[in-house]
MIROFI-281665 format. One record per residue (C-alpha): x, y, z. Coordinates in steps of 0.05 Angstrom, whole numbers, plus 32768, in hexadecimal, padded with zeros to 4 digits. Example, Ala and Ser with C-alpha at 12.3 -4.5 7.8 and 13.67 -1.06 7.14 Angstrom:
80F67FA6809C81117FEB808F
***
This chain:
7DBD837882617DF7837482317E32835382567E638387823C7E3883C182557E32839E82987E7E8397829D7E8683E1828B7E5483F682C17E7883CB82F47EBB83EA82E17E9D843082E87E81841F832C7EC3840083447EEC843C832D7EBA846D834B7EBA844A838F7F07844683917F18848C83797EFA84AE83B67F1F848783EC7F61848983C57F5884D483BE7F4B84D984097F8C84B484167FB284E683EB7F928521840F7FA0850284547FE984F784437FEF853F842C7FD38557846E8003852A8495803D8546846C8029858D847D801F857F84C78069857A84D68064853884FC80A3850E8501809684E084C580CA84C7849480C284F8845A80DA84C5842780A78492843E807084C7843E808384DD83F88083849683DE803F848783FC802184C883E2803D84BB839D80208474839C7FDB848E83B07FDD84C3837A7FF1849083467FB88462835B7F86849C83567F9F84B083107F9B846982F77F54846083107F3E849F82EB7F5E848382AC7F3E843E82B57EFA845D82BD7F038483827C7F21844982557EF48410826E7EB8843082907E73844282767E5D8488825E7E9D84B1826A7E8F84E582347E9B851F82647EE5850E82647EEF84F2821E7EC9852A81FA7EF3856282177F39856B81F97F56858B82387F3B855482657F52851E82347F99853A82327F9B853F827E7F8084F882857FB884DC82597FEE850882777FDD84F482BF7FD884AA82AD801A84A98287803D84CA82C2802D848C82EC805B846682BC8090849E82BC807F84AF8275807A84F7825D8043850B822D8051853781F1800C854A81D78002856981937FB98570817F7FA7859981417F5F858881357F3285BA81127EEE85C581317EC985A080FA7EF3856181097EEB856481557EB1853281537EE084FF81317F128506816A7EDB84FF819E7EC184C1817B7F0684A0817E7F1A84BA81C37F0F847881E87F37845381B27F6F848681BA7F6F847D82067F73843282017FAC843281CE7FD3845F81FC7FC6842E82357FE083F4820B801E841981F4803484378237803C83F28255807283E5822180A18418824380B983F7828380EA842F829380C0846B828080CC8498824480AA84CA8217806784C281F5805684EF81BA800E84F281A27FFD851981637FB6852281497FAA854681087F81854280C97F94850D80967FB8852080567F76852980307F56854B806C7F1B851B806D7F2984FC80B17F5D84FB80E97FA084D980F37FB984C68138800484BC813F8020849B817E806B8496818B8087847A81CC80D1847F81D980F9846182128129842A8227811683E3821480D383F681F680B183B781DD806B83A481C68061835B81D8804C832D81A0800A831A81C27FF6836381C88007837181807FDE8335816B7FA5834D81967FA7839281767FA6837181327F6A834581447F92830481417F8282EB81877F4B82B881957F1D82C281D07F43828C81F57F8582B281ED7F6C82F2820D7F8B82FC82527F8D833482867FD1834782687FB7835282217F6D8361822C7F7683AD82227F97839F81DF7F5C837481CD7F2C83AB81E27F5383DC81B67F4A83AD817B7EFF83A981887EFC83F581887F2583F881487EF483C781287EB883EE81417ED3843081267EEF841080E77F30843580F67F73841E80DA7FAF841181087FF6840980EE803883FE8111806C843180FA80A68420812780B583E2815180FD83ED8166811A83E181AC8115842B81BD80D9844481958092842B818D806B844F81578022844681467FF6846B81157FAA846B81187F7E848580E07F36849380F07F01847780C17EE984A280887EAC84CD80997E6B84AB80877E898466808B7E64842B80A97E63842680F57E5083EC81207E2983F081617E52841481967E7883EA81C87E6E842281FB
***
């Protein structure tokens, strides 16, 4: 078996096995909160919030790293909810603007996992939360789609190693747990032959633009 597929299957299994008990913890805490028992409400709220965050991140990880998650990534409503819930765990608010004609929907679906991973890379650059605007619309000539990402917040910063990873400048030996998602995003960019440009790298705004490959262009074997 291909090692990458094996890793994806293991990730799917891990997320699947953890989502159920974490969800049960959230449900149990909700029941305790409604029972009226003498429990510190602040402590209860903190614990419930942490369990909810863990559950939302697991759902995201399964979609971003797992195997065969088309049921989530191929539905616009589910994709938006996936990103909104995940960004909330970082105290980041999503502003979603998707204007994709029906004939271009397949292009969006084909790039959905790439979109999800770019969001994952960028949100970690906002340590104090913020706002994340995602716009998806046809390109100027209408032949493909343009994805615009803009993250605003205090002390927003894309670390050099992650920028290098996104640009394909890291060697295998330089890939670490901290930049591996950036490296995965680069592999997806290369697979889709999509073009990524940095439009803003200030201390309060991180802007990235992604242009999907032209229809009918060459595609390599799918990573997923």
